[in-house]
N, C-alpha and C positions, 0 to 999 in steps of 0.2 A: 681331476680328483683333488679335493681340498686337503691341504696340509693338516696334519694332526696338531691339536693344541699342545704347546709345550707344557711339561709337568711343572707345577709350581712348588718351589721349596718353601715349606712353612716351618716355623719354630714355635715352641710353646713352653711356658713355664707356669708354675703354680705357687701361690703364696697361701699358706695355711696358718691358722691361729691355733696354737696348742694351748690346752687348758687342763686344769686339774680341779675336780669338784669334790667337795666333802661336806658332811653335815655333823653337827654336834648337838646333843640334847642335854640341857642343863636342868636338873631336877632340884627344886628348892623345897625341902621337907621342913614342915613347921613354919609355914609362911607367916602366920599371925605373930609368931614369936620374934620374927625379924623386924617387924614394924616397931618404931620407936628408937631405932639405932641412932637416929640423928641425920639431919640434912648433909648430903655429901658422903656419908658413910656407905660402904658397899661390901657385898660378899661376892666372891668370884668363883668361876668354874675351874676345873682342871684345864691345863693347857692341852690343845689339840692341834694337830698339824694338817694343813692343806696347802698344796702348792710349794712344798719344801720350806715353809715358814710356820712358826707357831702363833696361835691365836688364843685369846681368853675372853670370856664373857664376864662382865661385872654388872651386878644388879644393885641399884640404890633404892631400897623400899620407901624411903622418906624424901625422895627427890634430891635435887642438887642444892637447893636453897630452901630456907624456911617458907618462902613465898610459893614454892612449887611442891609443897608437901603432899598435895593431892594427886601428884603425877609422878609415880615411880619411874625411874630411868633405867635403861639397859645400855651398856656400852660394849661394842665389839672392838677389841683392841689388838693391834699387831704387836705380839710379844717378842718377836725376834729383833734384836738391836741391829741398827745400821742396815736394815733391809728396806727395799722399796718395791712394792708390788701393786699391780692394778687388779682389782677384785670386784666382783658382783656379789652382793650379799642380800639375804632374805631372812628376816628375823620375825618369828611368829610365836604366839602362845599355843599350846596344845590342849585340846579338850580331853578330859579323862572320863571314863575309860575308853571312849570310842577311838581316840587317836586322831580325830579330825583337827585340822589346823585353822586358826583364826586368820583374819586379814593381815598381811605383812605390814609391819610398822614402817612408817616413813621416817627417814633420818631428819635430824634437826637442821641439816644444811638448807640453804636457800638458793635455788629451789631444791627440794628433796631429790637425791640422786642415788639410785641403787648400785651404780658402778662408780668407783672412785679410786684414786691412787693413794695408797697408805704409805707413810714413811718418807715421802718426798720432802725436800726442804721447804717448799711452799705449802704442802698439804699436811693434813693431820695424820696421826697414828691411830685415831679412834673414830668410829662412827657411833653417834649417840641417838637414842630413840626414847620417846616418852609415851606413856599410855595412861589413861584415866584409871585411878584406883577403883572407881565405880564399875568400870568395865571388867576389871579383874575379879572383883568380889561379888558382883551380881549373881545370885543363885542360878538365874537362867542362862548365864554365859557358859557354864560348864568348865571354866578354867581352873577353879579350885576344887580339888577332890581330896578328901581326908587331909585338909590343910596343906596340900601339896600343890605347888605351881610348877609347870613344866614349860621351859622356853627352848625352842628349836632354832638353830641358826644354820642356814645353808650358805656355803661360800664357793664361788668359782674364781680361781686365780688364773689370770691370763698371762702366758709367757710371751716373749718376743716372737713376732711372726717368723715362720720358717719358709725359706724360699728354695724350691726344688731346682735341680739343674735344668738348663735349657735342653729340650729334646727337639729332634728334627724329624719331620714327617713329610711324606710326599702326597700331595692331593690326589685323590682317586684310588689310593691304595686300599681303602676299606672304609665302611661306614658303620659306626657304632649302633648297636641294637639295645634298646632298653630292656632290662631284665627285672621282673618283679621281685620283691623281697621274699625271703624264705617263708613258706607257709605250712611246713610240716606240722607245727604245733596246732594250727587250726584244723588240719585234717585229722589228727589224732583225737582232738577234742570232739570232733564230729563223730568219729568212730565210737567214742565212749557213749555219746548221746543216743545214737541210732542202734547200737548193739549188733550191727550186721556182721555175720561171720563169727559171732561169739561161740567158743567151744568149751567153756567150763562154767558150771553153775555152783554157786555157793548158797548154803542155807544159813541165814543169820537171823536168830530169833524167830524162826519159822518162815521167814521171808526169802524168796528165791531171787538171787542177784546174779546176772550173767556177766562174763568178761572174756577177754582173749588171753590165752595162755602165754603167747609170745610176748605180749606187752607186760604182763605181770612178771615173767621170768627175767625180762630185760631190766626191770626197775628194782627188783627185790631178790637178793640171794636166797631168802627163805622161801618165797614163792617158786623160785627156780628149782630148788631141791624138792619141794613138795609136789610140783606139777610136771617137771621134766627130768629130774635126776634118777639115779638107780633105785631110790626108795620112793619114787613117785606113787601117789595114790591111784588106784584103779577104780575108785568109786565114781559113779556118774555125777554124784552131787557131793561136794565137799562141805562138811558141816563145820562152821566156825563157832567155837564155844567162847563164852566170857567176853563177848563184844556186842555192842548195840548195833542194830542195823543201820541207823543214820550215821554212826561213826564209820562203819565199813564203807558206806557209799561215799563219804567225804574222802576216805583213804583212796578209793579207786579214782575219784575225780583228780586227786593230786597225781596219781600214777600216770594218768593219761595227759594231764594238762600242765603238770609241774607248778601248779598254783592251787590255792584254796578257793572254793566257790564264793562268788560275790555275795550270795545270800546269807553267808555266815554273819555278815555285818548287821543284818536285820534282827538278830537274836538279842534278847535283853542281856544285861550285864552278867547275871548269874549263869544263864544258859550258855552264853558265849564262853565264859571261863571254864565251865564244866566240859563243853565240847572240846576245847583245846587240850584240857587235861587228858581226856579219853584218847584224843588223837595222838598225843605224845606217847601214851602207853602202846597204842597200835603201831606207831612208827618204830618204837623199840622192839616190839614183837616181830616185825617184819624187816628189821635191820635197814631202815630207810633213814640214813643219817641226816640228810638235808632237811627232811620234814621234821625230824626230831629237834634239830637246831632252830627251825622256824617256830615251832611250838614253844621252845624255851624262850625265844626272843619275845614272843607275844605275852607269855605269862610274866616275864621279867618287867615288861613295860607297863603292866597293869596291876602291880602289887599295891596292896593297901594293908592297913593294920589288921583287918579281919581275915584276909586270905593268905598272908605271907607265911604263916606257920604251916598251913596245909600244903602250900606250894613247896616249901622247903622240905617237908617230908616226902613229897613226890619226887623232888630232885634227888634226894638222898637214895631213895629206893631204886631209881632207874639210872643211877650213875650220871646224872646231868651236872657235871662239875661247874660249868659256867653259870647255870641257873642257880645252883647252890650258893655260889659266891655272891651273886646279885641279891639273893634273899638275905643272907647273913649281913651284907653291907647295909641293906635297908633297915634291918632290925637293930643294928648297932650304930646307925647314922647319927642319932641324937638321943639323949637320955629320955626325953619325953616320948619319943617313938618307941623305945625299948619298953618303957613302963606300960604304954598302951597295949603293946603286943602281949606282954606278960599277963594281962588281965583277960585275954580272950580264951574261949573254949578250945580253939585250934591249938594254941600253945600248950594247954594242959594235956591235950591228946598227944601232941608231938613229944612232950616230956616223958610220957609213959612209953611210947613206941620207939623213940629214937634218942635215948639219953646222950649218946656220943655227939649228936648234932648240937644239943643244948650246950655242951661243953665248948664247942667251937664258937657259938654265939657269945657265950660269956667271955671267952678269951679275947674275941675281937672287940667287944664293947669295952672291956677293961683296958685294952691297949689304946683305944681311941681316947679314953678319958685321961690317960697318962700323957698322951701327946698334947 
């Protein structure tokens, strides 16, 4: 009888790279007015924190020197003194109102390197990028919308590697089995598409739309009370008043998938904005706070002179304080922007319906000019 193989003592350790990732959007309102500042002159973003240190974006609309006046520069600067970090950066312009991003800019380093050490004795504190003015201002580029340029910067800061303690294992004590990633979201999305087992019917604008009570109740306290609580309806068909059928379908898609349908991006600018406004109202009606915040974020990112007054009125009506602040900040950001908004029909309507909001806008604009 052959002797059994002796067990092998094995040890293992693991080295992992910890990182922190963040993004900052720098919106330059009144782009055309910034030109002519002079070579080397810049405007800067607010400070933002990623990886435990502060950063700032600086934009030179007339280039660094008189010879480079046709090439605006953007600088990503480490703003925390006496700090040294290794970071990967990605700086792009954003097309409005779609939100699509352009090709990331290459740094002026030779060769261009998206990952670099900031703040070291040998290295710089700033990564510099240049772009053609023609590329920014070409009508087909989509980068300038209502004389507004949006720059987005993504940063990943890498910390020192972390080494785990050495562990001891005995060979033959067990073999690992690969487990697939979670797939509940995919199954719930399929349930929404196929409607199998649906047990409630809604009538919206005369259209019948089916769903599952358990799913609606789990996602919305209003649906829970309406369909499962002591005051639940006994009607076979629940009639939904004051809502468009397409908006209700998008609401259900979010309930099942926790995301908005990809097809929304195919709508034109006006239809897309109108859909998000209606969806915000629906989210408020059914107490779906995450969806409501998502709608506020989308509306806030797509503000322009023509729609900001109507958006502010909507934010005030449905207690969207964050969106309200964004709207007022946009309207009071520059004197020329304020004057352009004052000339719109939307502002005249807002002035009649929400005079208290107009007072807030006036106070914010006055405070800015004093500063």
